[in-house]
C-alpha positions as CSV (number, residue, x, y, z in Angstrom):
1,M,-27.5,27.8,1.7
2,Y,-28.0,25.1,4.3
3,P,-30.0,26.7,7.2
4,M,-33.5,26.0,5.6
5,A,-32.5,22.7,4.0
6,R,-33.2,19.3,5.4
7,L,-30.0,17.7,6.6
8,K,-29.0,14.3,5.3
9,V,-27.3,12.2,8.0
10,L,-25.3,9.0,7.7
11,L,-25.8,7.0,10.9
12,V,-23.3,4.2,11.4
13,D,-23.7,1.8,14.3
14,D,-23.7,-2.0,14.6
15,D,-26.3,-1.9,17.5
16,Q,-29.8,-2.0,15.9
17,N,-31.4,-0.6,19.1
18,D,-29.1,2.4,19.1
19,I,-29.8,3.0,15.4
20,F,-33.6,2.9,16.1
21,L,-33.4,5.4,18.9
22,T,-31.0,7.8,17.2
23,R,-32.9,7.6,13.9
24,K,-36.1,8.5,15.8
25,A,-34.4,11.5,17.4
26,L,-32.9,12.7,14.1
27,E,-36.1,12.3,12.2
28,S,-38.0,14.3,14.8
29,N,-35.5,17.0,14.2
30,D,-36.4,17.0,10.5
31,C,-33.3,15.1,9.3
32,E,-33.2,12.5,6.5
33,V,-31.3,9.5,7.8
34,V,-29.4,6.7,6.0
35,S,-28.1,4.0,8.3
36,A,-25.2,1.5,8.0
37,T,-24.3,-1.3,10.4
38,T,-20.8,-2.1,9.1
39,V,-17.8,-0.2,7.9
40,T,-18.1,-1.7,4.4
41,E,-21.7,-0.6,4.1
42,A,-20.8,2.9,5.4
43,L,-18.0,3.3,2.9
44,K,-20.4,2.2,0.1
45,Q,-22.9,4.9,1.2
46,I,-20.1,7.6,1.4
47,A,-18.9,6.8,-2.1
48,S,-22.4,6.7,-3.6
49,Q,-24.3,9.8,-2.2
50,P,-23.7,13.1,-0.5
51,F,-24.3,13.8,3.2
52,D,-24.4,16.8,5.5
53,V,-23.6,15.0,8.8
54,L,-21.9,11.7,9.8
55,I,-22.7,10.1,13.2
56,T,-20.6,7.0,13.7
57,D,-19.9,4.7,16.6
58,L,-16.3,4.3,17.5
59,H,-16.5,0.5,17.7
60,M,-18.3,-1.6,15.1
61,P,-17.4,-4.1,16.5
62,E,-13.6,-3.5,16.3
63,A,-11.8,-0.6,17.9
64,G,-11.0,2.1,15.4
65,D,-13.8,1.2,13.0
66,G,-15.3,4.7,13.5
67,F,-11.9,6.2,12.6
68,A,-12.0,4.4,9.2
69,V,-15.4,5.9,8.5
70,V,-14.4,9.4,9.5
71,T,-11.3,9.3,7.5
72,A,-13.2,8.2,4.4
73,M,-15.8,10.9,4.9
74,R,-13.1,13.6,5.4
75,H,-11.4,12.7,2.2
76,L,-14.4,12.1,0.0
77,Q,-16.8,14.7,1.4
78,P,-14.7,17.2,3.4
79,D,-17.5,19.6,4.2
80,V,-19.5,17.0,6.2
81,V,-19.9,17.5,10.0
82,N,-18.5,14.4,11.7
83,L,-19.8,13.3,15.1
84,V,-18.2,10.3,16.8
85,C,-20.0,8.3,19.5
86,S,-17.9,6.6,22.2
87,G,-18.3,4.8,25.5
88,Y,-16.9,6.4,28.6
89,P,-13.9,4.0,28.9
90,D,-12.8,5.0,25.4
91,V,-11.4,8.4,26.5
92,Q,-8.0,7.9,24.8
93,Q,-9.5,6.7,21.5
94,S,-12.0,9.6,21.7
95,M,-9.1,12.0,21.9
96,S,-7.7,10.3,18.8
97,A,-11.0,10.9,17.1
98,I,-10.7,14.6,17.8
99,L,-7.1,14.5,16.4
100,L,-8.7,12.9,13.4
101,Q,-10.8,16.1,12.9
102,A,-14.1,14.7,14.2
103,D,-16.2,17.8,15.0
104,E,-17.6,16.4,18.2
105,V,-17.3,13.3,20.4
106,L,-20.6,12.1,22.0
107,V,-20.2,9.9,25.1
108,K,-22.6,7.1,25.3
109,P,-25.3,6.9,26.6
110,F,-26.5,10.3,25.4
111,A,-29.9,11.9,25.4
112,A,-31.9,12.6,22.3
113,D,-32.1,16.3,23.0
114,Q,-28.3,16.4,23.4
115,L,-27.9,14.9,19.9
116,A,-30.6,17.3,18.5
117,A,-28.7,20.3,20.0
118,L,-25.4,19.2,18.4
119,V,-27.0,18.7,15.0
120,N,-28.6,22.2,15.2
121,E,-25.4,23.7,16.3
122,N,-23.5,22.1,13.4
123,K,-26.1,23.4,11.0
124,R,-24.5,26.8,11.6
125,K,-21.1,25.3,11.1
126,L,-22.1,24.1,7.7
127,T,-22.9,27.6,6.6
128,S,-19.9,29.3,8.3
129,R,-17.1,26.8,7.8
130,P,-14.5,28.0,5.3
131,S,-13.7,25.7,2.4
132,P,-9.9,25.5,2.2
133,A,-8.2,24.1,-0.9
134,P,-7.5,20.4,-0.2
135,P,-3.8,19.4,-0.3
136,K,-2.6,17.6,-3.4
137,E,-2.0,13.9,-3.2
138,G,-0.2,11.3,-5.4
139,V,-2.2,8.5,-6.9
140,A,-0.4,5.9,-4.7
141,S,-1.6,7.6,-1.5
142,I,-5.1,7.9,-2.8
143,L,-5.2,4.2,-3.7
144,D,-3.8,3.2,-0.3
145,R,-6.3,5.4,1.5
146,D,-9.4,4.3,-0.5
147,L,-8.4,0.6,-0.7
148,D,-11.6,-0.6,1.0
149,I,-13.8,1.5,-1.2
150,T,-12.1,0.3,-4.4
151,M,-12.4,-3.3,-3.3
152,Q,-16.1,-2.9,-2.4
153,R,-16.8,-1.3,-5.8
154,W,-14.9,-4.0,-7.6
155,L,-16.8,-6.8,-5.7
156,S,-20.1,-5.1,-6.5
157,R,-19.2,-4.9,-10.2
158,V,-18.0,-8.5,-10.4
159,E,-21.1,-9.9,-8.7
160,E,-23.2,-8.2,-11.4
161,I,-21.6,-10.4,-14.0
162,P,-23.8,-13.5,-14.2
163,E,-21.0,-16.1,-14.9
164,L,-18.8,-14.8,-12.1
165,A,-21.7,-14.4,-9.7
166,A,-22.7,-18.1,-10.4
167,L,-19.4,-19.3,-8.8
168,S,-20.0,-20.7,-5.3
169,I,-17.2,-18.7,-3.5
170,T,-17.4,-16.2,-0.7
171,A,-16.6,-12.5,-1.0
172,K,-13.5,-13.1,1.1
173,E,-12.3,-15.8,-1.3
174,R,-13.1,-13.6,-4.3
175,T,-11.2,-10.6,-3.0
176,K,-8.3,-12.4,-1.3
177,Y,-5.8,-11.4,-4.0
178,L,-6.8,-7.8,-4.3
179,P,-4.7,-6.3,-1.4
180,A,-1.5,-7.8,-2.8
181,M,-2.4,-6.6,-6.3
182,M,-3.1,-3.1,-5.1
183,A,0.1,-3.1,-3.0
184,A,2.1,-4.1,-6.1
185,I,0.5,-1.2,-8.0
186,T,1.3,1.4,-5.4
187,A,4.8,0.1,-5.0
188,R,5.4,0.6,-8.7
189,L,4.0,4.1,-8.5
190,R,6.4,5.0,-5.7
191,A,9.5,3.2,-6.9
192,D,10.1,1.7,-10.4
193,R,8.1,4.0,-12.6
194,A,9.7,2.8,-15.9
195,I,7.5,0.9,-18.3
196,K,9.6,-1.8,-19.7
197,P,9.7,-5.6,-20.1
198,K,9.8,-7.3,-16.7
199,D,11.4,-10.7,-15.8
200,A,10.7,-11.0,-12.0
201,A,7.7,-13.1,-11.3
202,S,5.1,-12.2,-8.7
203,P,4.4,-15.1,-6.3
204,D,1.1,-13.6,-5.5
205,A,0.0,-13.4,-9.1
206,V,1.1,-17.0,-9.7
207,A,-0.8,-18.2,-6.7
208,H,-3.8,-16.2,-7.8
209,G,-4.0,-18.0,-11.1
210,Q,-3.7,-21.4,-9.4
211,V,-6.4,-20.6,-6.9
212,R,-8.8,-19.3,-9.5
213,Y,-8.3,-22.7,-11.3
214,T,-9.4,-24.6,-8.2
215,Q,-12.4,-22.3,-7.8
216,G,-13.8,-23.1,-11.2
217,Y,-12.8,-20.0,-13.2
218,T,-12.0,-19.9,-16.9
219,A,-9.2,-17.8,-18.3
220,P,-11.7,-15.2,-19.8
221,M,-13.3,-14.9,-16.3
222,I,-10.0,-13.9,-14.8
223,V,-9.6,-11.3,-17.6
224,Q,-13.0,-9.9,-16.8
225,E,-12.1,-9.5,-13.2
226,S,-8.9,-7.7,-14.2
227,R,-10.7,-5.4,-16.5
228,M,-13.2,-4.5,-13.7
229,L,-10.2,-3.8,-11.4
230,Q,-8.8,-1.2,-13.8
231,V,-12.3,0.4,-14.1
232,C,-12.6,0.6,-10.3
233,I,-9.1,2.0,-9.8
234,F,-9.8,4.8,-12.4
235,E,-13.1,5.5,-10.7
236,T,-11.2,6.0,-7.4
237,I,-8.9,8.4,-9.1
238,E,-11.9,10.2,-10.6
239,R,-13.6,10.5,-7.2
240,N,-10.4,12.3,-5.9
241,L,-9.9,14.7,-8.8
242,S,-10.1,17.7,-6.4
243,T,-6.9,16.5,-4.6
244,V,-5.0,14.4,-7.2
245,D,-1.6,15.7,-8.3
246,F,-2.2,16.3,-12.0
247,T,1.5,16.7,-12.8
248,K,1.8,12.9,-12.5
249,V,-1.6,11.5,-13.1
250,L,-1.2,10.5,-16.7
251,P,2.1,8.6,-16.2
252,D,0.5,7.1,-13.1
253,I,-2.4,5.8,-15.2
254,M,0.0,4.2,-17.7
255,I,1.9,2.5,-14.9
256,I,-1.3,1.2,-13.3
257,A,-2.4,-0.3,-16.6
258,D,1.0,-1.8,-17.2
259,E,1.2,-3.4,-13.7
260,V,-2.4,-4.8,-13.9
261,D,-1.6,-6.3,-17.3
262,W,1.7,-7.8,-16.0
263,Q,-0.1,-9.3,-13.0
264,L,-2.8,-10.7,-15.3
265,K,-0.3,-12.3,-17.6
266,Q,1.3,-14.1,-14.8
267,A,-2.0,-15.3,-13.3
268,I,-3.2,-16.6,-16.7
269,D,0.1,-18.4,-17.3
270,S,-0.2,-20.0,-13.9
271,F,-3.8,-20.9,-14.5
272,L,-3.0,-22.5,-17.9
273,K,-0.2,-24.6,-16.3
274,M,-2.7,-25.9,-13.7
275,Q,-5.1,-26.7,-16.5
276,R,-2.4,-28.7,-18.3
277,G,-1.5,-30.4,-15.0
278,E,2.0,-29.0,-14.9
279,T,2.0,-27.6,-11.3
280,A,0.4,-27.9,-7.9
281,V,-1.5,-25.2,-6.0
282,A,0.9,-22.9,-4.2
283,S,0.7,-23.6,-0.4
284,S,0.7,-19.8,0.3
285,A,-2.5,-19.3,-1.5
């Protein structure tokens, strides 16, 4: 039971002053506080540890950033109480936050005692809220929804491999191909589910191999990244076992592995052609 337990709060805001003041108010109310200043950092925390309450700013710094955090929390930790903070001019977006199933919307600036009152009120919600069975989802929908989390986990894994981490490229350069790769996977899951020889080339995969050549990769390093991607995709599915549609999950896993391998083959072929000087870097890359 939660009433006597110390609540664990995820506090998300890009304003360090706001984080300091809010953290102080929460800790004086006997809460354990974990803070994040970006959506990416917040998603990483949501994926790695459990929380009781989420308090997130609506803008960090882009409009709708808070929505992304609430959506991730609702799917990964559905019993968490979600509080969204919004400035007075953001009335319309605040209404959208309510429609997104935020439990409360706090209008900035708010007093510390107002926040403490809401947290105390929602302690009771944590004990009384029913736990309805979550609706079932297809793997494609799960991968679309958790794309940012999957990419973040992939980047973290890749940067733990010394030879990959040694390459002097930015996180944006390293992950540039991932959205196209994930889109190809979910398209296969929703459309052509057959596992058979394929002839049509993927321009994105070809460009990926060419760009990796210019960035100083070797072919085995591209293979390592591909292997890490499959691991992270399967981790995403595992995190969503409570909602995944088990009637299709095994065929979906086979399709994912087939598509990742097909994309890898094209990237490696393109990389080797660059190595032999047979082609130029694709302008779209």
